[in-house]
VOGUVEX-553402 format. One record per residue (C-alpha): x, y, z; residue number from 1. Coordinates in nm, 4 decimals, always signed. Layout:
X	Y	Z	NUM;
...
END
This chain:
-2.1635	+2.4428	+0.9264	1;
-2.0705	+2.1806	+0.6627	2;
-1.7541	+2.3764	+0.5756	3;
-1.6514	+2.3927	+0.9397	4;
-1.7028	+2.0185	+0.9827	5;
-1.4916	+1.9538	+0.6710	6;
-1.2155	+2.1766	+0.8056	7;
-1.2203	+1.9991	+1.1433	8;
-1.2127	+1.6590	+0.9706	9;
-0.9191	+1.7646	+0.7498	10;
-0.7289	+1.8885	+1.0562	11;
-0.7957	+1.5658	+1.2392	12;
-0.6706	+1.3620	+0.9432	13;
-0.3581	+1.5759	+0.9262	14;
-0.2927	+1.5098	+1.2980	15;
-0.3471	+1.1353	+1.2453	16;
-0.1065	+1.1304	+0.9494	17;
+0.1520	+1.3050	+1.1686	18;
+0.1137	+1.0450	+1.4404	19;
+0.1451	+0.7613	+1.1913	20;
+0.4575	+0.9140	+1.0377	21;
+0.6134	+0.9592	+1.3796	22;
+0.5534	+0.5942	+1.4721	23;
+0.5819	+0.4382	+1.1260	24;
+0.9096	+0.2569	+1.2010	25;
+0.7508	+0.0977	+1.5056	26;
+0.4395	-0.0095	+1.3165	27;
+0.6524	-0.1626	+1.0418	28;
+0.8982	-0.3491	+1.2664	29;
+0.6292	-0.4862	+1.5033	30;
+0.3928	-0.5921	+1.2295	31;
+0.0898	-0.4975	+1.4378	32;
-0.1018	-0.3646	+1.1349	33;
-0.1103	-0.6922	+0.9454	34;
-0.3815	-0.8463	+1.1644	35;
-0.5982	-0.5352	+1.1320	36;
-0.5989	-0.5123	+0.7539	37;
-0.9349	-0.5129	+0.5759	38;
-1.0008	-0.5093	+0.2079	39;
-0.9199	-0.1445	+0.1587	40;
-0.8569	-0.0164	+0.5133	41;
-0.6030	-0.0654	+0.7904	42;
-0.6861	+0.0073	+1.1546	43;
-0.3947	+0.1923	+1.3143	44;
-0.3579	+0.2574	+1.6884	45;
-0.2579	+0.6148	+1.7580	46;
-0.2352	+0.8066	+2.0883	47;
-0.5782	+0.9530	+2.1595	48;
-0.6231	+1.3289	+2.1197	49;
-0.8320	+1.4609	+2.4126	50;
-1.0287	+1.7765	+2.3494	51;
-1.0955	+1.9873	+2.6673	52;
-1.4670	+2.0256	+2.7374	53;
-1.7007	+2.1315	+3.0200	54;
-1.8825	+1.8586	+3.2087	55;
-2.2147	+1.9391	+3.3787	56;
-2.2754	+1.8053	+3.7277	57;
-2.5775	+1.7520	+3.9482	58;
-2.7008	+2.0855	+4.0859	59;
-2.7647	+1.9328	+4.4300	60;
-2.4014	+1.8380	+4.4894	61;
-2.1395	+2.0820	+4.5909	62;
-1.8885	+2.2212	+4.3515	63;
-1.5564	+2.4042	+4.3702	64;
-1.5955	+2.7032	+4.6050	65;
-1.9119	+2.5634	+4.7685	66;
-1.9763	+2.3918	+5.1021	67;
-1.7695	+2.3745	+5.4187	68;
-1.3980	+2.4337	+5.4225	69;
-1.1272	+2.6897	+5.4822	70;
-0.8928	+2.8585	+5.2368	71;
-0.5909	+2.6368	+5.1709	72;
-0.7721	+2.3055	+5.2228	73;
-0.6919	+2.0541	+4.9456	74;
-0.9630	+1.9713	+4.6951	75;
-1.0989	+1.6192	+4.6824	76;
-1.0469	+1.5094	+5.0427	77;
-0.7761	+1.4769	+5.3063	78;
-0.4317	+1.6025	+5.2120	79;
-0.2603	+1.2850	+5.3357	80;
-0.4972	+1.0547	+5.1480	81;
-0.5711	+0.6945	+5.2264	82;
-0.4939	+0.5244	+4.8990	83;
-0.2814	+0.2131	+4.8847	84;
-0.1383	+0.2490	+4.5340	85;
+0.1966	+0.4047	+4.4492	86;
+0.2209	+0.7199	+4.2428	87;
+0.3668	+0.6790	+3.8963	88;
+0.5717	+0.9206	+3.6957	89;
+0.4548	+0.8188	+3.3475	90;
+0.1499	+0.9559	+3.1702	91;
-0.1323	+0.7150	+3.1002	92;
-0.1612	+0.5827	+2.7454	93;
-0.4892	+0.6391	+2.5606	94;
-0.5240	+0.4478	+2.2381	95;
-0.7540	+0.5392	+1.9530	96;
-0.7844	+0.3199	+1.6445	97;
-0.8439	+0.5015	+1.3181	98;
-0.9062	+0.3554	+0.9755	99;
-0.6562	+0.4562	+0.7085	100;
-0.6846	+0.3527	+0.3448	101;
-0.4023	+0.1490	+0.1954	102;
-0.3525	+0.4332	-0.0533	103;
-0.2928	+0.6807	+0.2327	104;
-0.0647	+0.4317	+0.4041	105;
+0.1415	+0.3894	+0.0892	106;
+0.1663	+0.7676	+0.0526	107;
+0.2893	+0.8030	+0.4107	108;
+0.5365	+0.5202	+0.3592	109;
+0.6712	+0.6853	+0.0445	110;
+0.7059	+1.0250	+0.2139	111;
+0.8749	+0.8870	+0.5243	112;
+1.1207	+0.6653	+0.3352	113;
+1.1624	+0.9208	+0.0540	114;
+1.0697	+0.6615	-0.2086	115;
+1.0591	+0.7908	-0.5657	116;
+0.7667	+0.7169	-0.7945	117;
+0.8394	+0.4102	-1.0062	118;
+0.9320	+0.4747	-1.3669	119;
+0.7540	+0.2190	-1.5825	120;
+0.9534	+0.0254	-1.8363	121;
+0.8604	+0.1715	-2.1737	122;
+0.7152	-0.1506	-2.3057	123;
+0.5462	-0.2724	-1.9898	124;
+0.1946	-0.1546	-2.0642	125;
-0.1401	-0.3178	-2.1253	126;
-0.4310	-0.1525	-2.2993	127;
-0.7471	-0.0658	-2.1118	128;
-1.0720	+0.0497	-2.2764	129;
-1.2615	+0.3416	-2.1283	130;
-1.5804	+0.5165	-2.2420	131;
-1.5668	+0.8972	-2.2685	132;
-1.8600	+1.1292	-2.3473	133;
-1.7212	+1.3297	-2.6342	134;
-2.0083	+1.3810	-2.8840	135;
-2.3749	+1.4647	-2.9332	136;
-2.6411	+1.2765	-3.1222	137;
-3.0160	+1.2945	-3.1965	138;
-3.1222	+0.9821	-3.0074	139;
-3.0520	+0.8450	-2.6659	140;
-3.1936	+0.7930	-2.3159	141;
-3.3450	+1.0910	-2.1351	142;
-3.0812	+1.0569	-1.8626	143;
-2.8208	+1.1672	-2.1222	144;
-3.0184	+1.4564	-2.2665	145;
-2.7895	+1.7545	-2.3353	146;
-2.9927	+2.0524	-2.2110	147;
-2.7798	+2.3300	-2.3611	148;
-2.7673	+2.1719	-2.7082	149;
-3.1394	+2.0978	-2.6955	150;
-3.2189	+2.4562	-2.5995	151;
-2.9912	+2.5928	-2.8695	152;
-3.1487	+2.3759	-3.1362	153;
-3.5001	+2.4860	-3.0342	154;
-3.3929	+2.8524	-3.0449	155;
-3.2427	+2.8139	-3.3919	156;
-3.5629	+2.6411	-3.5178	157;
-3.7938	+2.9152	-3.3786	158;
-3.5764	+3.1947	-3.5243	159;
-3.5668	+3.0242	-3.8672	160;
-3.9432	+2.9741	-3.8676	161;
-4.0182	+3.3314	-3.7489	162;
-4.2005	+3.2147	-3.4358	163;
-3.9472	+3.3610	-3.1997	164;
-4.0713	+3.6679	-3.0066	165;
-3.7879	+3.8739	-2.8602	166;
-4.0375	+4.0557	-2.6325	167;
-4.1497	+3.7224	-2.4860	168;
-3.8552	+3.4852	-2.5388	169;
-4.0270	+3.1539	-2.4639	170;
-3.8355	+2.8560	-2.5998	171;
-4.0274	+2.5297	-2.6187	172;
-3.8237	+2.2295	-2.7536	173;
-4.0036	+1.9724	-2.9586	174;
-3.9033	+1.6133	-3.0188	175;
-3.6797	+1.7017	-3.3181	176;
-3.4825	+1.9508	-3.1070	177;
-3.3620	+1.7044	-2.8455	178;
-2.9916	+1.6252	-2.8402	179;
-2.8183	+1.3548	-2.6308	180;
-2.4650	+1.2945	-2.5141	181;
-2.2786	+1.0175	-2.6967	182;
-1.9582	+0.8377	-2.6087	183;
-1.6571	+0.6963	-2.7773	184;
-1.4531	+0.4044	-2.6470	185;
-1.0900	+0.5114	-2.6084	186;
-0.7997	+0.2846	-2.5302	187;
-0.5219	+0.3999	-2.3007	188;
-0.2093	+0.2318	-2.1613	189;
-0.2335	+0.1105	-1.8012	190;
+0.0681	-0.0092	-1.6057	191;
+0.0448	-0.3625	-1.4734	192;
+0.2855	-0.5519	-1.2464	193;
+0.3520	-0.8895	-1.0890	194;
+0.5572	-0.9715	-0.7801	195;
+0.7117	-1.3191	-0.7636	196;
+0.7978	-1.3957	-0.3994	197;
+1.0451	-1.6772	-0.3451	198;
+1.1496	-1.8073	-0.0028	199;
+1.3828	-2.0687	+0.1343	200;
+1.1803	-2.2894	+0.3686	201;
+1.4511	-2.5309	+0.4733	202;
+1.4990	-2.6079	+0.8431	203;
+1.7305	-2.3091	+0.9014	204;
+1.4480	-2.0633	+0.8222	205;
+1.2537	-2.0463	+1.1471	206;
+0.9305	-1.8726	+1.2464	207;
+1.1066	-1.5450	+1.3301	208;
+1.2705	-1.5315	+0.9873	209;
+0.9389	-1.6007	+0.8154	210;
+0.7652	-1.3301	+1.0195	211;
+1.0239	-1.0813	+0.8947	212;
+0.9504	-1.1868	+0.5358	213;
+0.5744	-1.1620	+0.5989	214;
+0.5967	-0.8085	+0.7383	215;
+0.8299	-0.6858	+0.4645	216;
+0.6216	-0.8332	+0.1847	217;
+0.3083	-0.6567	+0.3205	218;
+0.4771	-0.3155	+0.2907	219;
+0.6256	-0.3966	-0.0504	220;
+0.2771	-0.4940	-0.1699	221;
+0.1281	-0.1755	-0.0226	222;
+0.3775	+0.0476	-0.1997	223;
+0.3677	-0.1241	-0.5373	224;
-0.0132	-0.1247	-0.5375	225;
-0.0019	+0.2513	-0.5093	226;
+0.2140	+0.2645	-0.8219	227;
+0.0205	+0.0223	-1.0446	228;
-0.3465	-0.0150	-1.1252	229;
-0.3129	-0.3909	-1.1371	230;
-0.0810	-0.5990	-0.9224	231;
-0.0551	-0.9796	-0.9013	232;
+0.1436	-1.1755	-0.6458	233;
+0.2829	-1.5257	-0.6990	234;
+0.4559	-1.7386	-0.4374	235;
+0.7356	-1.9977	-0.4650	236;
+0.8845	-2.1962	-0.1770	237;
+1.1938	-2.4116	-0.2034	238;
+1.4345	-2.6302	-0.0187	239;
+1.6105	-2.8720	-0.2527	240;
+1.3135	-2.8483	-0.4901	241;
+1.0756	-2.5597	-0.5643	242;
+0.6982	-2.5386	-0.5987	243;
+0.4316	-2.2698	-0.6331	244;
+0.1949	-2.2278	-0.3384	245;
-0.0708	-1.9855	-0.2166	246;
-0.0006	-1.6965	+0.0170	247;
-0.1076	-1.8787	+0.3357	248;
+0.1186	-2.1745	+0.2623	249;
+0.4048	-1.9448	+0.1686	250;
+0.4206	-1.7870	+0.5143	251;
+0.3420	-2.0864	+0.7271	252;
+0.5248	-2.3830	+0.5681	253;
+0.8202	-2.5264	+0.7537	254;
+1.0237	-2.7985	+0.5951	255;
+1.3666	-2.9492	+0.6327	256;
+1.6314	-3.0800	+0.4054	257;
+1.8939	-2.9316	+0.1836	258;
+1.8775	-2.6053	-0.0104	259;
+1.9129	-2.5623	-0.3862	260;
+1.8320	-2.2041	-0.4698	261;
+1.8536	-2.2705	-0.8433	262;
+1.5285	-2.4707	-0.8254	263;
+1.3385	-2.1514	-0.7316	264;
+1.5031	-1.9466	-1.0047	265;
+1.4224	-2.2098	-1.2688	266;
+1.0555	-2.2053	-1.1632	267;
+1.0495	-1.8267	-1.1585	268;
+1.1886	-1.8117	-1.5102	269;
+0.9329	-2.0629	-1.6323	270;
+0.6545	-1.8591	-1.4710	271;
+0.7671	-1.5401	-1.6439	272;
+0.8007	-1.7114	-1.9810	273;
+0.4551	-1.8681	-1.9659	274;
+0.2426	-1.5997	-1.7973	275;
+0.4126	-1.2574	-1.7974	276;
+0.5537	-1.1275	-2.1264	277;
+0.7929	-0.8434	-2.0477	278;
+0.6274	-0.6330	-2.3187	279;
+0.3090	-0.6261	-2.1122	280;
+0.4188	-0.6581	-1.7498	281;
+0.6443	-0.4918	-1.4940	282;
+0.8041	-0.7874	-1.3167	283;
+0.9523	-0.7860	-0.9643	284;
+1.1018	-1.1110	-0.8329	285;
+1.1888	-1.1067	-0.4591	286;
+1.3899	-1.3846	-0.2982	287;
+1.4342	-1.4294	+0.0758	288;
+1.6817	-1.6759	+0.2259	289;
+1.9304	-1.7133	+0.5103	290;
+2.2174	-1.7414	+0.2634	291;
+2.2831	-2.1139	+0.2688	292;
+2.3084	-2.3035	-0.0576	293;
+2.3887	-2.6641	-0.1322	294;
+2.7090	-2.6091	-0.3307	295;
+2.9260	-2.3629	-0.5127	296;
+2.8161	-2.5217	-0.8414	297;
+2.4495	-2.4476	-0.7636	298;
+2.5353	-2.0872	-0.6766	299;
+2.7113	-2.0484	-1.0139	300;
+2.4026	-2.1946	-1.1796	301;
+2.1892	-1.9338	-0.9974	302;
+2.4100	-1.6558	-1.1294	303;
+2.3786	-1.7937	-1.4851	304;
+2.0006	-1.8185	-1.4563	305;
+1.9818	-1.4622	-1.3356	306;
+2.1981	-1.3297	-1.6176	307;
+2.0311	-1.5167	-1.9008	308;
+1.6743	-1.6011	-1.7962	309;
+1.5559	-1.3510	-1.5345	310;
+1.7340	-1.0138	-1.5416	311;
+1.6695	-0.9420	-1.9105	312;
+1.2960	-0.9711	-1.8462	313;
+1.2425	-0.7945	-1.5117	314;
+1.2456	-0.4409	-1.3726	315;
+1.4778	-0.5507	-1.0940	316;
+1.5651	-0.8598	-0.8918	317;
+1.5658	-0.8205	-0.5120	318;
+1.7417	-1.0578	-0.2754	319;
+1.6852	-1.0215	+0.0994	320;
+1.9044	-1.2215	+0.3322	321;
+1.7427	-1.2833	+0.6698	322;
+1.9920	-1.3451	+0.9452	323;
+1.9619	-1.6889	+1.1020	324;
+2.1746	-1.8587	+1.3655	325;
+2.1903	-2.1640	+1.1357	326;
+2.2662	-1.9975	+0.8049	327;
+2.6123	-1.9269	+0.6652	328;
+2.5109	-1.6034	+0.4922	329;
+2.7378	-1.6757	+0.1975	330;
+2.4894	-1.6381	-0.0897	331;
+2.4587	-1.2583	-0.0678	332;
+2.8370	-1.2298	-0.0897	333;
+2.8385	-1.4472	-0.4040	334;
+2.5654	-1.2341	-0.5696	335;
+2.7562	-0.9164	-0.4931	336;
+3.0734	-1.0660	-0.6283	337;
+2.9336	-1.1948	-0.9598	338;
+2.6618	-0.9329	-1.0284	339;
+2.8021	-0.6170	-0.8775	340;
+2.8011	-0.4387	-1.2153	341;
+2.4286	-0.5015	-1.2807	342;
+2.2087	-0.2298	-1.1234	343;
+1.8996	-0.4463	-1.1696	344;
+2.0163	-0.6645	-0.8808	345;
+1.9395	-0.5200	-0.5372	346;
+2.0561	-0.6991	-0.2232	347;
+1.9738	-0.6294	+0.1368	348;
+2.0788	-0.7823	+0.4669	349;
+1.7935	-0.8076	+0.7231	350;
+1.9380	-0.8682	+1.0653	351;
+1.6060	-0.8464	+1.2561	352;
+1.2710	-0.6722	+1.2516	353;
+1.4279	-0.3345	+1.3184	354;
+1.6114	-0.3643	+0.9852	355;
+1.2916	-0.4082	+0.7799	356;
+1.2502	-0.0334	+0.7162	357;
+1.6023	+0.0034	+0.5796	358;
+1.5560	-0.3082	+0.3661	359;
+1.2408	-0.1694	+0.2079	360;
+1.4291	+0.1460	+0.1211	361;
+1.7096	-0.0629	-0.0284	362;
+1.4610	-0.2448	-0.2510	363;
+1.2269	+0.0383	-0.3535	364;
+1.4462	+0.3428	-0.3259	365;
+1.5668	+0.3311	-0.6867	366;
+1.2175	+0.3710	-0.8370	367;
+1.2688	+0.1023	-1.0987	368;
END
């Protein structure tokens, strides 16, 4: 019975995964999952799967083929009916919410967008200690007693002393025969990563543009967490000046004033220098803006900061330009002109929510 339940559960999970994959683009673009995210689970609405079943009825009431009536009479009452509603041509929608782990969600995202596994930078490792049971010793807690070694030691002792009887092979361990599992602490490399999110919060970046950034960053986080055992996220907002904030402030701050993108890049470089040595961390800066910058001189300064301070230390630098009715959109053109030969720079134009999926693939599709 247990095996049958496991098979049914596996089949149900396979059906759910298929439904999620089929509607993944809709889930991503609408952002409806973000409000249903728990610590390790996401509740996803999928079309309900109805299983046909018999329903018992009261024995005293008539059933099909019982009671008065002539052949050809419609079931359920008068053929003309007396209802007041209009018939519809669409099937009713039945929604079932299922809990999916973030790990499963990341796997589905990777399969659907054909994202490659990320290749760690050779140096970007930290060392983690782990205990492994690799030896045997004479002392230890009873919970770690090694039965086979204890039995073998008792058998060897009885044979050596001549007390072993092959006709009645009774082996009785004594205290000196007991053996216990022991462990050694081994160190192993574990990949670690940090994402540095940067966003323009000047007046031209409205609520819709910030919602696009919020949705896209959720999916970027979900994928990168499936690739690394440890992932940190840092947040920088900027207009003419830059400052580090928490996640809530990052997505809900609205300011006005001019835009100097170099202020964010300077702060990002300082953050990397002080907290994230490239020899120990995989580093992913993401910058989202509508493409406006204060001056050509500041854009040239941004290019210089990228070339000398940021790109040599990071896995890749991602710039997403969110379309805004108030932004010029010039900055992405300048990056492509000055840094076209550097494959660590990935740019993406995000026209609206429907373009989020393609933007994620632009950013993560290289597996860097």
